[in-house]
N, C-alpha and C positions, 0 to 999 in steps of 0.2 A: 499544431493548431486542427489538425485534424486525425484523435487519437488512434480513431477506427478506419482509416483509409488511410494510413501512410502506406505508400506504396515503394519505397526505399530509403528506409530508415539507417540501413546501411550500403555504403557501397559495394559489398561484395553480392548483396542482394539483387542488385537492381537491374543485372541484364539476366535473370532465369524468371522475374516477376515482370519486366518488360517482354521477355518473348511469351511468355502465357497469355498475356493480354493482347499483342499486336496476333498469335495464333487465334485468342477466343474472337477477334475481329474479325480474323479476315473469314472462318468458319461462320460465323454471323452474316454477313454480308453478303456471301457466295448462297447460303441459305434463301436470302433475304429474297435475292434475285429468281431464285428457281421458285418461289412459295408465294410471292406475289399473285395476286390474281390479274389481269389484264384489265387496263384501263384502256378507253378506246381512242384519248390521245395517242397513244403510240401508235394506231394507224399511221397518221404521218409522218412520223419520224423512222418508221421503220421504212416507209413506200420512197421517202426521200432518201436514205442512203442505199438502197437498191438500184434506184434509178441514176441516180447521179455517177454513178460508178462508168456508164457509159451515154448517159444523155446529158446535155446544160442547161442546169438547175435554172427557172424560169422562162430561158428561153424554149425550152422542148417540154416542160411541164411547170406548173404552177406549184409554188412552194409559201407557206404560210409562217415563215420565220427567217431569220436569218440564215445564209448558208454553211456555216462554216460545223455545225453539229454532223450534219448530211455528209459532209467533204469529210471530215474526221472517222466515221464510220462507214464510208462505204466500202473501204478494202476487206473490212468484216464481210462483209455480203458479197464480194467478191471470191475471196479466200473458202467462206465456210459457207457455200450457197445453199447446203440444204440444214443449214444448222442457224441461220440467219439471227431469230429473237433471243434464243438462248446467251450466242455469243455477244450479241450486243449488251442482252442483261448485266451479263458476266463481267463484261467491258465498264459501264455503268456505276459496277459495284468494286471495281477495280478504283474507278476515279475515284470513288468516296471515299477509300483507302487513303488515296492519295491525299486529298481533301485535308485530312485525318491528321497525316503524317507531317505535311508543308505545315498546317495550323502547332501543330506542337512544335515543330523548329521555329517557327516565327516567335511563338511566346517565348522561345528561351533566347532567343537573339533581343526581344526586348528586356530581357532582365526578369520575368517573371520565373519564381520555383518552380521546380518539377512536380511537385505536389500540384500545385493548382495550377499547374496548363495541362496536366493530365485531368484533374477534375471537369477542369472547364472544357475541356476537349468532348471526353464523356457526355457531361451535359447535354450542350450544344448539337452532338450525334445523336442523342435520345429522342431530340424533337422529330412529329410527326412529319415534317415537313422533309426533314434529313431524311428519315427512313424510306417515305416513299418514293423520294427520287434516286434513291439509292437503289430501289429493286427494278425500276419500270425504265421503258427504252423512252426518256425524252429528253430536252436540251437545258436542263437545269443543273445539272452534275459536272458540266463539263466546263461551263463559263464560272462556277463556284470553287472549281479545281485553278483555274487560274487567275481570278480574284484574289485566292490563297496564296499564288504564288506569287502575282504583284506584291500583297501585303508583305509576306516576307521579308519581298527586296526592298521594299520602301523602307521597312525598319533596318535594314541593312544599309541602305543607302544613307540613312538617319546619323545612323552610327558612324559611318565608315566617311561620310562625306562625301561619297563618289558620284561623279556624273552618269558616269558607265550605267551605275545600279538604276539610278535613276530612270537612264533610256530603257533598261529591260525592263523595270517595276511598269513602266509607261507601257511596253509592247504587249505584256501578259495584261494590264488593265485594258488597252485597247482589243486585244483577243477577244475578252471576257464580253465586251460588247459587241464585238462580229460575231458572238454566239446567241447573244441575250438581251435584246432593248433595254429590259428594265433594271439592267446594270448598268446602265449610263451615269446615272446619279450618283452611284456610291463612286465609280470612277473618278466624276467631275470633282467630287469631295476632297479627294487624295489633293487635286490640284488647287483646292481652293484653301486646303489649308496651308500649301506651300505659300499661296500668293501671302496670306495673313500671318504664315511665321515669323518671328522676330530673329531672323538668321542672315548673315549675310549673302551668303548664297542664295538667296529665296529665290530671288529670279531668274539664274543659272540654273537653278535646281527643277523651276515649272519648267524652263526652254527646254532642258533633258526629257523632261515626263512628258508633256506634249507632241514632241518630236518622235518618241518610243509609243504614243497611242497614236499617232496618225500610222506609225507603220501596220500595227496592230487590226486598224480598218481598214485594209487595205482589202482582206476578203470582201468585207462590205461593200467596197465601192467597184471590185472585180464583177459583182453580181447586178449592181445598176449596170453598171455599161455594156453587161450581155443582153439585158431587156428591160430597158427604163421601168415601160409600162408594168409591166407584170410584178417586176422587183413593187414597186411603190403601192400595188395593188396588196398583192403577199405579205408586206411587212409592215403596211403604215394603214392603208385602206380598209384592209379586211377587219383587221383588229379594232377599230376607230369606229366601225360602223353594223359590221355582221351579228357579234354578242346582240344589241339592243335588238336588231331584229329577228333574232331567233328569238330571243325571249318573251318580246312582247307579242309573237304569233303565239309561244306557248302559254300566255297569261300569266307570265311568270316576270314581266317587268320591273315588277317593286325591288328584285332583288339587285339590282344592276343601279337603284337612286342610292344616293350618298349616305344615306342610312344602311338599309341594304349593306352598299360595299365594307362600310366601317366594322357591323354586324359580322361579317366573315370575315375580315382581317382580324378581328379580335378573336375570332374563333380558331384559327387557322394558331394564334399566337399561343391560345391557351394550351393545344395540344402539346404537350411537352413543355419545358420550364424556359421557352424564350421569353414568354412576358413577365415572367417575374426578374429572369437575368434584367431584361429591359430597364424595370421598375428599379431594381436593385444600382444598376450602372447610372439610371438618373438620379437616384436620392443621394447614392453616394457624391456623385461630380457635384450635385447643388451645394450641398454642406460641407464640400474641401472648396467653393468656388474663391476664389482671391489668395488659396495655396499655391505653394510653386507645383508644377507638373511634369513629367517627362515631355521631350515634343512624341516620345511614340505614342502617350497614352493621350494628349491632344488628337495627335494622328488618328485613332482609335473613335474616340468621340465624335470627330467630324465624318467619320466614317459610317457608324453607326446610323446620324442621322440622312445621310444621303443614301443610304440602304433604306431607310426607314421608306422615305420616300420613294425610291424604286420599287416597293412591296406594296404599295398603295396605289400606285398609278396603272398599272392592267386592269380591265372589264372583263370578266367578271373577276371579282377577287377571290383567288383560290388558293389551297395550300401552300402549292410548289413558288409559289410567286414570293413567298419572305426567305428565301435562299439567298439573295445580297446579303441577308441580315447575318446568315450563319459567323463567317469570316469575322469581320468586325465585332461583333457581339462575346466570342468566345476570345478575343484578344481583351476586349474591354472585361468580359466578367474574371479574367485570369489576375487584371491588375487589381481587381477589386477582392477576390479570392487571398490574396497576398496584404492585402491591408489589414483583412480579419485577422489578419494573425495578431493583430493588437485589439483586436476588440475582448471584452471580456468573455468567459465560457459561455456563459446563456448566452449570449449573441450568436456565438458562431453555433451554438447548436441549433439555435432558429433560423438562423440562416441556411445551413445545412438539412433540416428537417425541411423545412419550404420547397429548397431545389428539388429535393430528394422526392417529395409530392408530387412534383411537376414532370417528372418522369413518366410517372404510370400510364398516364392519358398518350404520349406519346408512342408507349411501345407497347400498347395494346392490342391495333390487330395486328402486328408484325407478329405478335408470340402466337395470336390468331388463327393466320395464316399458314405458319409453321407446323402446329399442330394438326392444322386439315390435312398438311403435306404428307404428314407420317402414316395418314390412314386413307387418304383419296388421289395421292398420286400430286407430281409439279402439274399446275397447269401448263406452264410452258412447255413443259417434254411432251404434254398429251395433245397440246396444241400443234406441236411440231410433228405429231405421229399423223395427226389428222390432215395435216397438209398434205404429207407425203403419200397415203391413202388417195387424198383428193385428186393430184396427180397422176397417179396411177389412174383411177378410175378415168378422168377425163382423158389420157392417152389413150386410153381404151375404145372411148365409147365415143370421142368426137375426132374429129378433121379439124387440126390444129391447136395451139396453145395459150390462144390469150385467153384474159379473164378480166372479166370486171367485177369490182366487190367496193364498198363503203368501209371492207374491214380487209384492209392489204396486209396487216399483222397475223391476220389467221390464214392465209395463202401464203407465206414467205416461208422458202425452203421446200414449196412442192413443186419446184424446176418449171410452174408453169409462168408466162410472161403476164403482169400486171397493163393494163391499158393503162399509158399513163393518164389519160385523161382523169384519174380515180387517186392521183397521187397525192391527194389534199384528206384523203379519207373521205369523212363524211362531210365537214365542216363546210368547203368552197359549196358543194352539191346543194346542201341543205337550206340554204340564202341564197340559191342562184336566181329566183325569183329577183334580186335587188338588183343585178347587173342587165345589160342588155345580151341578146343570144349573141350579136357582133360580137362585142367585148369578150365574151365566154370565149367565143370559137378562137378570138385573137389569143386570150392566156390560155389555150389548152387545158381546158375544165368544161367537166361534164356537169350539167345541171338538169331539172328536170326540163327544164323548155328544148334543152339539146340531146335528149336519149333518143331521138330516132336518127339522129346523126350516126348511131351505132348499126342501123339498118344497112349501110352500105360495105359494110366488114364487120355482119354479128361477132361478136365473141364466142371462143368455144364454151363457155361456161360464165356462170352468173354465181357468184356467192352473196347469200344475204343471211338474217336472222340475226345478226348482231346489232343492229341499229334499231331496234325495236321501239325506241323511246323509254321514260324513264316516269319514275312519279313526278318531279318537278316539270320534267320537258317531255309531255306525253307524246308528241307528235313522232312520228315512226319514220325515218328517212328512207328506209330500206322499201318503202310501201311502194313506189315508183318502180324501182326494178324489180321488185317482184312480178308486178303486174306486166311490166313488159316482157319478163321471160315466161309468164303463162300467156302471154298473147302473142307471142311466136313460138310455140309449141314447144318449149323446152321441157327436158324431163325432170323430175327434182328426184334428188338422190339425200335423205337424211345424213347431216354428218354426226360423226361418231359423239360427240358433246352432248348430243340432244337440242341442240340449240340453233345451231348452223343449217341450210339448205345450200345444195348447192344444185343448181339446177344446168343440164347439160344438154347442148345443140348437136342431137343424133350426126351420124354421119351421112344419112338417108337425107336430111334437113342441107346438109352444106355442100351439097351437089348443085 
């Protein structure tokens, strides 16, 4: 089928080619983790992992996401306190490699040929969403890994008709939901597929799957039980209200309107071959309607539909939210590529040409970032060196080691203690005017209205400069902290990157 892309023409060639491909992928994602510039969303994920090792999430500090990612990464913050961000970046890259390995195995379980499985896998890995979430500290790759495992186990359960496998699949899907809520629809789609399946064991399979999913949701229930009000605000209320308030305040509310969201979702799919793959899967399924399909293929289509709903749910629509699509779309594309073996040569060439063209926009930024790293160094390692310098200066110049900042990821590894009220990075702070002061204090968050609470125990340092606003969202959340530092006589020290400013409270002031 693919004369120029045959990966294993003879059995004896399989291992060396596979080993070379695996080695190339390991090297690529390791470099990606070190080369990708910081995204300010990383602030809350790094802070959540750092703090959850010794504080209770939601009860002692506010977190704006389900808790599983913070708990999973907390050991890295404890084991590697001076290399927190590089360790978490590389752990995310390792998760991405795990996703690829599991999805390749899942396709082989489904009966997809080795060549088609490999090509489908590499195509989906080249999407901008996958490349971005593999290179930063976010909570997208962990649920993608869990969803991939759930998909593989579901395919095995379909093949082997084993209730225990459905239980394990449900557990993985439940954990994926515990890590990120927009994975709920794709998990639910597996259950709906089973309910609609023409199988004598459908009801028992659904029961096993549901039991496993409930067990996987235990982390979510445990976090809610620890602090119901903070959990509901951080996981539900904030996401439903705060983005609208912030975008409206910046005059960008139109981006959150249905048409704006649809355009952003389409743009996310265009950055890589995901949109072409979606159209291809949809068209081939429509053309083949009424023809017999394997159970695995029907399940993949159900999952693609559920994942698309999950991708469209969050507001605003952003690149990373298409990640629930990656596992089922990889599987569905593998089936289509196997079908293409029976197509004419011209149709196959057009198919491969379109998919290959789709790869380009997904890899533009990673290639640019890696090229920049060869001349300018790794932004992650440079930030780590800056954090170590900041820690030394604060310990020399100030009394105490508490730091207040809307950019916790830029101070991670310094040895300084982050004020837990800033655990949410800039996000809860910048829309703090939407909640009453009394509630903000109950939720342990700092807002512009509660900044004076720091007067009771002023931090040793305040780090600013990394939240100065953007072209579309020009309001600078850092402005309040800068004003506080200047008003209280903190001395300004420029960070080595030329962007940040470290304000230090001298020992004489602390007496």
